N, C-alpha and C positions, 0 to 999 in steps of 0.2 A: 527380118529374123530377130528374135529377142535375145537378151544376154545369155539366158540359159541354153537356148538352142545353139547359139554360137559356141558356147563352151562345150556342149555335148558333141557337136560336129568336130570341133578341134581335138578333143580327147579321143574320139573314135578314129580320126584320121591318123593320129600318132600311133594308136594301138595297132591299126592295120599295117602301117608302114614298118613298124618295128618287128612285126611278125613275118614280114616278107624277106626273101633272099634277094638282095640287090647288090650292085657293084659299089665299091667304096666311094667312087666319085658321085654316084647317084645318092648314096647315103648322106654325104656331106652337103650336097645341094638341098636335099630334103630337110636336113637339120637346120640349115640356114633359113629355109622357108618357115619351119616351125618356130624358130626364134623370132623371126619377123612378125609372125602372127601373134605370138605371145606379147611382144612389145606393143603391138597395135591394140590388142584387147586391154592391156593395162592403161594405155593412153585414153581409149574410148570410155572405159569405166570411170576413171577419175574425172574426165571431162564432163560426164553426166552429173557428177557430184558438184562440180564447179559451176557449170552452166547447164541445168537440166533441159532436155529436149522440150519443145513446145507442145508435142503431141500427148504428153501426160502431165498431170499436175505435180508440182514440186512441193517438198516440205521445207519449212524454214531452215536456214543455215544453222547448224549446230543444235538443232532440236533433237528430241529423242528419236523421232522417225528418221531424221537425217543420219544420226549416228548408227542406227540399225542398218540403213542402206550402206554406210561405210563398211560395217562388219561383213555384210553380204559380199561387197566388192573384194574385201580381203580374202574371204573363204574361196571365192571363185579364182582369184589370182593364185592362191596357194595350191589349189587342185591342178591348175595348168602348169605351174612351176614344177610340181612333182612329175607330171607327165613328160615335160621337156627334159628334165634332168635324170629321172630314174627309169621311166617305163621302157622295158626291153633293152636296156643299155648294158654294155660290158662294164661290170663294176670297176675294173682296173682303170677306166677312163677318169674316174673321180678320185683316184688315189695318187695321181701324178701331179707334179708341180704345175701351176701354183694352187690347184684345187686341194692338194693335200694340206695346205695351210688355210685356204679360204673357207672350205666346208666346215672344219672344226670351229672356226670363228663364227660362222653362221649358226651352228648348233648352240654355241654359247649365247648368242643373241636370243635364240628360242627360249633358253632357260630363263633369261632375264625377262622376256616377255611373259612367261608364266607367272613370275612374281608380280608383274604389273597387272595381269588379269585378276589376281587375288586382291590386290589393293583397290582396283577399280570396282570389283564386286562389292567390297566393303563400302566404297563411296556411293554406290547406287543405293545401298541400304540407308545411308544418311539422307539421300534425296527422298526416299520413301518416308523417312521420319519427318522431313520438312513438309511433305504432302499431307501427312496426318494433322500436323499443327495448322496448316492452312485450311484444311477441311473443317476443323473446329471453329475457326474464325468465320468461315463462309456460313456455316450452319447458324451461328449466333446472329450474324448481320442480315441474314435473309428473313429473320422473324419480323412480323408486322403486327401491331406497331412496335417500333424499336425503342427500347427504354434503357435505363441505366444498367440493369442487370445484363442484358445482352451485350452492351458495349463493353462492360468490364470483362466479360468472358472472352470476347473477341480480342480485346487489348492484351489480356494475359497470354493468349495463344500466339498472337502476332509478336509480342515482345520475346517470347521463347523462340519463335521462328527466326527473327533477325539476329538474335544473340547467338543461336546455334550456327547460323550461316556465317556470322562474323568470326566465331571461334574456328570453324572449319577452314576459313580462308587464312586466318592469322597463323594457326598452328599446323594446318594441313593434315590434321588427324581427326579421327572420329570423336565426337563429343561424348561425355559420359552418358548422355541420353541414348546414344546409339552405339555405344562401345560394345563390341562383341567380336568373336573370332569367326567371321564369315569367310567361307570359301565355297561359293556356289551352293550354300545350304544353310539350314538352321542348326543350332547346337543340339546335340542329343541330350535328352533329359530336360529340355526347357519347353514349357508349354507355349503355343503360338495361338493367336486369334483364329477363330473358325475360318475367316476369309483367307488367312495365310495357309492354313492346312488344306483348304479346298484348292488353293492355287498350286499345291504340290511343290512346296519348297524342297530343295535338294539337300542331301546329307553332305556333311563336310568332306571334301575330297583332298584337301591339301592343308597347308599350315597357315596360321595367322601371321601377319607381318610383325617383325620385331620392332621394338620401340624406336630404335635408331635407324630404321630403314628409311631411305629417301627415294621418292619417285623421280625427283630431278636428277639425282646422281645415277639412278638406274638408266634413265634415258641417255644421259651423257655417256655412260659406259657402253650402251648399245651402239653409239655413234663412233666409238673408237675404232681405228683401223678400217673404216669404211671408205675405200678408195675406188673411184670409177675405173673400169677397164680401159686399157690403152692399146693402141696398135692392133695386133692380131687377136688380142683378148676380146675385142668387141664382137668377134664372130665365133667365139668359143663358149664353153659352158660357164666361163667366168662371168659372162654377161647376165644370164638369168639368176645366178647366185647373188650378184650385186643388186639386181632389180628387186628380188624378193627380200633381201636384207633391208633395202631402202624402204620398201612398202611396209614391212613389219615395224621398223623404227617409226615411220610416219604415222601409222595407225595407233601405235602405243602412245605416241606423243599427243595425238588428238584426244585420246581417251583421258589421259592425265590432265589435259587442259580443260576438258569439258565437265568432268564430275569431280566432287571433292576427293582428293587423293593425298595420301600421307606425305608430308614434307615436300612441297613444290618450290621451296625457296631456291632461287637461282635457275629455275627452269628456263632453258634457252627458248627463244621465240623463233629461231631459225637453225637449221643444220644444212650443211652444204650439199646441194644437188647441182651438178653441172647444167647450166642453162642450154647447152648445145644438144642435149639429149631430148629427142622428140617426145618420148613417152613420159618425160619428167615435167613437161610444161604445165600440165594441169595440177600436179603436186605442188609446184612452185607457186602457182596462182592461189591454191588453197592455203599454203603457208603464209602468204602475204595477207590474206583476209583474216586468218586467225591471229597473226601478229598484231594487226590493227585492233581486233577485239580484245587482245590481251592488254594492250596499252590503255584502253578504256577501262578495263576491269581493275587495273591498279588504282584507278581513281574512285571506283565504286565500292570496293571491298565486297565483291560477290564471291560466293563459295566456288564458283566455276563458271565456265563460259557456256554451259548448257543453256539454250535459249529460254527454256521454261524457268530456270533458276533466276536468270536476269530479270525476267518479267515479274516473277514472284517477289523478288526483293524490292523492286520498285513499287509494286502495289502494296506490299506489306508496310513500307515506310509511309506511304500516303494514307493508308487506313489507320495507322497508329496516330498520325497527326489529327485525323478526324476524331478518334477516340479521346485524345488528350483535350480537345476543345469542345467535346460534346456537351450540350445542354438540352434537356427535355423541355418542350418538344423541339426537335431540330427543324431547320428551315426546309421547306419542300424542295427547293432548288438544290440544296446541299445533299439531301437524301437521294435525289435522283442521280446526282453525280456519283455518290457512294454505291448506289445500286448497280450502276454500270461497272464500277471497279470490282465489286463483289462477283458479278456475273463473269467478268474476265478471269478472276482468280479461280472461280469454280470450273471454268473451261480448262484452265491449266491443270488443275487437280484431276480432271477427267482424263486429259491426255497422259498424265503421269500414271494414273490407275490402269490405263489401257496399254501403255508402252513400257513401263519399267520392268515388269516380270518377263515379257518377251526379250527385253534387252539383256537381262540376267541370263536367260536361257541361251542367247547367242554368245555371250561371253563364256559360258560353260562349254558350248560347242567349239568355240575358238580354242579354249584351253585344251580340250580333249584332242582336237585336230592337231594342235601343235605337238602334244605329247606323242601321238601316233606317228606323225611325220618324222619327228626326231628319231624315233625308234627305227623307222624304215630306212632312214639315211644311215644310221649306225650299222644296220644289218648289211647294207650295200658296201659300206667301208670295210666291214669285216670280210665280206665275200671278196672284195677287191684285193685285200691283203693275202687271201688264200689262193687267189687266181681262179675262182670258181666261175661257172658259166653265168651269162647275163640273166637279170630278172625278167620274166615274161609277164 
């Protein structure tokens, strides 16, 4: 059974149970079973990201395709979380201690996640700018015979590329070349290339990030007061609230590390997740892998841990070295080596062309889903305060 089938089966089972009249004892047993299934699904999904099953091909770790899978996992977990916590439940259950404190803290994390979505969307635009510069270099270096004019054109584009990436990494902000107030869309009143118009860019739905905003501080703020359940709390609604808070923090942290994101100075490479929690083992494994990549990144000055960016930077530096030492006619052996690098860079650009717009669409969906979920939880809290009947 696939992940989607598992999710539909799980959601349908909860819906049926919550609409049936059962004894309090039976209800408690069923809720424990639902919680167990939720934790298992979380564990299985993140395990697939850490160690993909052998029966289907995997995408490179931290690649655009891998990040898209990560967002799919988040959206699946978020849907099941709402089913476990909200579906058909008496609203007064989540207005009692300690949920009366933990749920508002969770909603505050959601708001901070919305800010991060905005910043990451802007970062994806920076990556698209890098892609265009790389495509100029590829076009020039694919010409045959290759002469001084083509090499100069490629060198200019590549120098702009590595400079832009270095500025992104050093300042953690959008460069002047890509500076704009993006929030899942293009600015009104600004013309866009035909290709962009055809791609269906989105209208701005939210605010641009302020100059002093820090993604590192935002991640740190999301991790505040995030404490694992203890004792009887592990079998109550406290557990799914903690799990979803941790998943949300974890996914936002990965997005900030992967793409250029405003002010990442001091971004933590780990946040505490108890190792005795079965569902958290794969998250901890992913944390360790990303922390290792981050250590390498500090030596490389890359704009982010996105796999395509890492390769693009390395190839760009190598091709600049070729351009600096170019003399016509170039040696056949060196041209063959350069042709292979240009082909690899062209493949990276193709992956970006195919993957970046769908990635932005997923970020937009995540943004909207988070807004909608926050509204739903607030409505339940309001109903709980009034002592109204459960949501069906």
